[in-house]
C-alpha positions in Angstrom: 0.2 -0.1 -0.2 1.3 3.4 -0.6 1.3 5.7 1.8 -0.7 8.6 0.5 -3.5 5.0 0.8 -2.6 5.5 4.5 -3.3 9.2 5.0 -6.7 8.6 3.0 -8.1 5.5 4.8 -10.5 7.1 7.5 -9.6 7.2 11.5 -10.7 4.0 13.5 -14.2 5.7 14.2 -15.3 6.5 10.9 -13.9 3.2 9.8 -16.1 1.2 12.3 -19.1 3.3 11.5 -18.3 2.5 7.6 -18.3 -1.5 8.1 -21.5 -1.5 9.9 -22.8 0.3 7.3 -21.7 -2.1 4.6 -22.5 -5.3 6.9 -25.8 -4.0 7.4 -26.4 -3.2 3.6 -25.4 -7.2 2.4 -27.9 -8.2 5.0 -30.1 -6.5 3.3 -29.0 -7.6 -0.6 -28.0 -11.5 0.5 -29.7 -13.6 2.8 -27.1 -16.4 2.2 -24.9 -15.3 4.7 -22.2 -16.8 3.6 -22.4 -15.1 0.2 -21.9 -11.8 2.2 -19.0 -9.9 1.0 -18.9 -7.5 4.0 -19.4 -8.6 8.2 -19.8 -7.2 11.3 -19.8 -8.6 14.8 -20.6 -6.3 17.7 -19.0 -8.5 20.5 -16.6 -10.6 18.8 -14.7 -10.3 21.8 -14.4 -8.6 25.4 -14.3 -5.0 24.1 -13.7 -6.0 20.7 -15.7 -5.6 17.3 -14.9 -7.4 14.0 -15.8 -6.5 10.6 -14.2 -8.7 7.7 -14.0 -8.8 3.8 -14.1 -12.1 2.3 -14.7 -11.7 -1.3 -15.2 -16.1 -1.6 -12.0 -16.4 -3.6 -9.5 -16.9 -1.1 -8.6 -13.8 -0.2 -9.9 -12.1 3.5 -9.5 -8.8 5.2 -10.2 -8.2 9.3 -10.5 -5.2 11.1 -10.4 -5.3 14.9 -11.3 -2.5 16.8 -10.6 -2.8 20.4 -9.9 0.1 23.4 -6.6 -0.2 22.6 -6.9 0.6 18.9 -7.4 -1.0 15.4 -5.6 -3.4 13.9 -6.2 -4.5 9.8 -4.8 -7.7 9.1 -5.2 -9.3 5.2 -4.3 -12.1 2.8 -4.6 -12.2 -1.1 -3.8 -15.2 -1.6 -2.2 -14.9 -4.9 0.4 -12.4 -3.5 4.3 -13.6 -3.4 4.2 -12.4 0.2 1.8 -15.2 1.1 3.2 -17.9 3.7 1.8 -20.5 1.0 4.2 -19.1 -1.8 7.0 -19.7 0.2 9.0 -23.2 1.2 9.7 -21.7 4.7 5.4 -21.0 4.9 6.6 -18.7 7.0 4.6 -15.2 8.1 7.2 -12.6 5.2 9.4 -10.6 7.7 8.4 -7.3 9.2 4.9 -7.9 8.5 4.3 -8.2 12.2 7.7 -7.0 13.4 6.1 -3.2 14.5 2.8 -4.0 15.7 2.2 -3.2 18.9 1.8 -6.3 21.6 -1.4 -5.4 22.3 -2.9 -5.1 19.0 -1.0 -7.9 17.6 -3.0 -9.8 20.6 -6.1 -9.5 18.6 -4.9 -12.1 16.6 -5.1 -14.9 18.4 -7.4 -17.8 17.8 -8.5 -20.1 14.7 -10.9 -18.1 13.4 -8.6 -14.9 12.4 -5.5 -17.7 11.2 -2.9 -14.9 12.4 -0.6 -16.2 10.1 -2.4 -16.2 6.4 -1.4 -12.7 6.0 0.5 -10.4 3.3 -0.2 -7.4 4.9 -0.9 -5.8 8.0 -2.0 -1.9 9.2 -2.7 -0.6 12.9 -3.4 2.7 14.9 -3.5 3.0 18.4 -5.6 5.2 20.4 -2.7 7.8 20.7 -1.6 7.7 17.3 -2.6 10.3 14.9 -2.3 8.4 11.4 -2.2 4.8 10.3 1.0 2.3 10.4 2.4 -0.3 8.0 5.4 -2.8 8.8 9.0 -1.7 7.2 8.4 -5.0 4.2 10.5 -5.6 1.3 7.7 -6.1 -1.6 10.0 -7.8 -4.3 10.0 -6.2 -7.7 6.6 -7.0 -9.7 4.6 -8.2 -6.5 2.2 -6.7 -4.2 0.5 -7.5 -0.8 -2.6 -6.8 -1.8 -3.5 -4.3 0.3 -4.4 -1.9 -2.4 -7.1 -4.4 -4.1 -8.3 -5.7 -0.5 -8.6 -1.8 1.2 -10.2 -0.6 -1.9 -13.2 -3.4 -1.0 -13.9 -0.7 2.1 -16.6 1.7 0.2 -16.6 5.4 1.4 -18.8 6.4 -0.7 -22.5 5.2 -1.4 -21.8 5.7 -5.2 -18.9 3.4 -4.7 -21.1 1.2 -3.1 -23.9 0.9 -5.5 -21.1 0.2 -8.6 -19.8 -2.5 -6.1 -23.0 -3.8 -5.4 -24.4 -4.1 -9.3 -21.6 -6.2 -9.5 -21.4 -8.5 -6.8 -25.4 -9.0 -5.9 -26.5 -8.2 -9.3 -29.1 -5.4 -7.9 -29.3 -2.2 -9.0 -29.9 -0.5 -5.1 -31.5 2.6 -5.0 -29.0 5.0 -4.8 -30.5 7.7 -2.7 -31.7 5.0 -0.2 -28.1 3.7 0.4 -27.1 7.2 0.8 -29.5 7.4 3.9 -28.1 4.7 5.1 -24.3 6.1 4.8 -25.9 9.2 6.6 -26.3 7.0 9.3 -30.4 7.2 9.0 -31.9 4.3 11.1 -32.9 1.3 8.5 -36.7 1.1 7.7 -38.9 -1.6 6.2 -39.7 0.5 3.3 -36.0 1.4 2.8 -35.2 -2.7 3.1 -38.2 -3.3 0.3 -37.0 -0.6 -2.2 -33.4 -2.2 -2.0 -34.4 -5.3 -2.2 -37.9 -6.4 -2.9 -37.4 -9.8 -2.8 -36.1 -10.4 0.7 -38.4 -11.6 3.8 -38.7 -7.7 5.1 -38.6 -8.7 8.8 -36.2 -11.3 9.0 -33.9 -8.5 7.9 -35.2 -6.6 10.6 -34.8 -9.2 13.1 -30.7 -10.1 11.9 -30.1 -6.7 12.2 -31.4 -5.8 15.6 -29.8 -9.2 17.0 -26.8 -8.1 15.3 -27.1 -4.1 16.8 -26.7 -2.4 13.3 -29.3 -0.9 13.6 -29.5 0.6 16.7 
């Protein structure tokens, strides 16, 4: 990831809001949970929220929000930095070396697959900007950060464009924009976005996930 992309990454508070919005829209547009691209778990661990991007093709992004700060772990399965692309099957040198211990500990546990990583970005509460490990990327290779961080859609227009390609739906830009503005999601909005879904079931899942508080 280029330095300027790190500069354009929003602070953890705004990032968390964006991930919750996109997870909500995925629930509305796709009732098959395993096919959803963006997910958000409010109570992943004590005091910790987790957002995940999974494209279903072996690439993923975990974003962990904790009282100590925020950690982003990405894995591009086609990257030459992947442990699976190396004979030693080890995490590429430098990815985790400078990560604060309190944030690195968030990756413990089988569900996150700590060693499946091609880049790591973090932001402690005391930081004014994001950090990334000092990693030497071989010429012609990519760590996948441009690609995966590009799956965080900062604007309603970008999300609608994504949804048209991924879900093969054309959600109302007006309604998506309202959700991006933090409007409470109503049954009417859900119906407009996805006329074929079970509106009450969607509302129930949004409530249970605490995405429509």
